[in-house]
PAKE-167347 format. One record per residue (C-alpha): residue number from 1; chain; x, y, z. Coordinates in nm, 2 decimals. Example, Ala and Ser with C-alpha at 12.3 -4.5 7.8 and 13.67 -1.06 7.14 Angstrom:
# residues 2
REC  1  A  1.23  -0.45  0.78 .
REC  2  A  1.37  -0.11  0.71 .
//
This chain:
# residues 82
REC  1  A  0.68  16.10  -16.12 .
REC  2  A  0.99  15.90  -16.21 .
REC  3  A  1.07  15.84  -15.84 .
REC  4  A  0.73  15.68  -15.79 .
REC  5  A  0.80  15.43  -16.07 .
REC  6  A  1.13  15.35  -15.90 .
REC  7  A  0.98  15.30  -15.55 .
REC  8  A  0.65  15.12  -15.64 .
REC  9  A  0.68  14.76  -15.73 .
REC  10  A  0.43  14.48  -15.81 .
REC  11  A  0.33  14.22  -15.56 .
REC  12  A  0.51  13.96  -15.78 .
REC  13  A  0.83  14.16  -15.76 .
REC  14  A  0.79  14.21  -15.38 .
REC  15  A  0.75  13.83  -15.33 .
REC  16  A  1.07  13.78  -15.53 .
REC  17  A  1.25  14.03  -15.31 .
REC  18  A  1.13  13.85  -15.00 .
REC  19  A  1.28  13.53  -15.11 .
REC  20  A  1.60  13.70  -15.23 .
REC  21  A  1.63  13.87  -14.89 .
REC  22  A  1.66  13.53  -14.73 .
REC  23  A  1.87  13.37  -14.99 .
REC  24  A  2.13  13.62  -15.10 .
REC  25  A  2.04  13.95  -14.93 .
REC  26  A  1.91  14.27  -15.09 .
REC  27  A  2.07  14.59  -15.21 .
REC  28  A  1.98  14.91  -15.03 .
REC  29  A  1.76  15.01  -15.32 .
REC  30  A  1.57  14.68  -15.31 .
REC  31  A  1.54  14.69  -14.93 .
REC  32  A  1.37  15.04  -14.97 .
REC  33  A  1.14  14.91  -15.25 .
REC  34  A  1.03  14.62  -15.04 .
REC  35  A  0.98  14.83  -14.73 .
REC  36  A  0.77  15.08  -14.92 .
REC  37  A  0.56  14.81  -15.08 .
REC  38  A  0.50  14.62  -14.76 .
REC  39  A  0.40  14.94  -14.58 .
REC  40  A  0.11  14.97  -14.83 .
REC  41  A  0.03  14.61  -14.91 .
REC  42  A  -0.11  14.40  -14.62 .
REC  43  A  -0.09  14.08  -14.83 .
REC  44  A  0.28  14.11  -14.90 .
REC  45  A  0.35  14.22  -14.55 .
REC  46  A  0.18  13.90  -14.43 .
REC  47  A  0.37  13.69  -14.69 .
REC  48  A  0.70  13.84  -14.57 .
REC  49  A  0.62  13.76  -14.21 .
REC  50  A  0.51  13.40  -14.29 .
REC  51  A  0.83  13.35  -14.50 .
REC  52  A  1.04  13.47  -14.20 .
REC  53  A  0.86  13.22  -13.97 .
REC  54  A  0.92  12.94  -14.22 .
REC  55  A  1.29  13.03  -14.24 .
REC  56  A  1.32  13.03  -13.86 .
REC  57  A  1.15  12.69  -13.83 .
REC  58  A  1.38  12.55  -14.10 .
REC  59  A  1.69  12.69  -13.92 .
REC  60  A  1.58  12.54  -13.59 .
REC  61  A  1.51  12.21  -13.75 .
REC  62  A  1.85  12.20  -13.92 .
REC  63  A  2.02  12.30  -13.60 .
REC  64  A  1.87  11.99  -13.44 .
REC  65  A  1.95  11.74  -13.71 .
REC  66  A  2.28  11.55  -13.76 .
REC  67  A  2.48  11.53  -14.07 .
REC  68  A  2.36  11.18  -14.15 .
REC  69  A  2.00  11.30  -14.12 .
REC  70  A  2.08  11.58  -14.37 .
REC  71  A  2.23  11.33  -14.62 .
REC  72  A  1.92  11.12  -14.60 .
REC  73  A  1.70  11.43  -14.63 .
REC  74  A  1.89  11.53  -14.95 .
REC  75  A  1.85  11.19  -15.11 .
REC  76  A  1.48  11.18  -15.03 .
REC  77  A  1.43  11.53  -15.17 .
REC  78  A  1.62  11.45  -15.49 .
REC  79  A  1.41  11.13  -15.53 .
REC  80  A  1.09  11.32  -15.48 .
REC  81  A  1.19  11.59  -15.73 .
REC  82  A  1.28  11.32  -16.00 .
//
């Protein structure tokens, strides 16, 4: 029973792991937890796929922009956040 508690995570935790996967990477334990969860949860599997597509689109966009464009983007983003 204890192993089930270790493997099964909430959808909230799964979404956190999806973001962590793209930002800092996952430990082996967390990769397994996320894999088990997404095998059983269609919503989280879809969320993971959509997040990957967004990450790829951002990477493509950044590859095509110049450094000056990025500086302007950063300034605009900071202004919007304030």
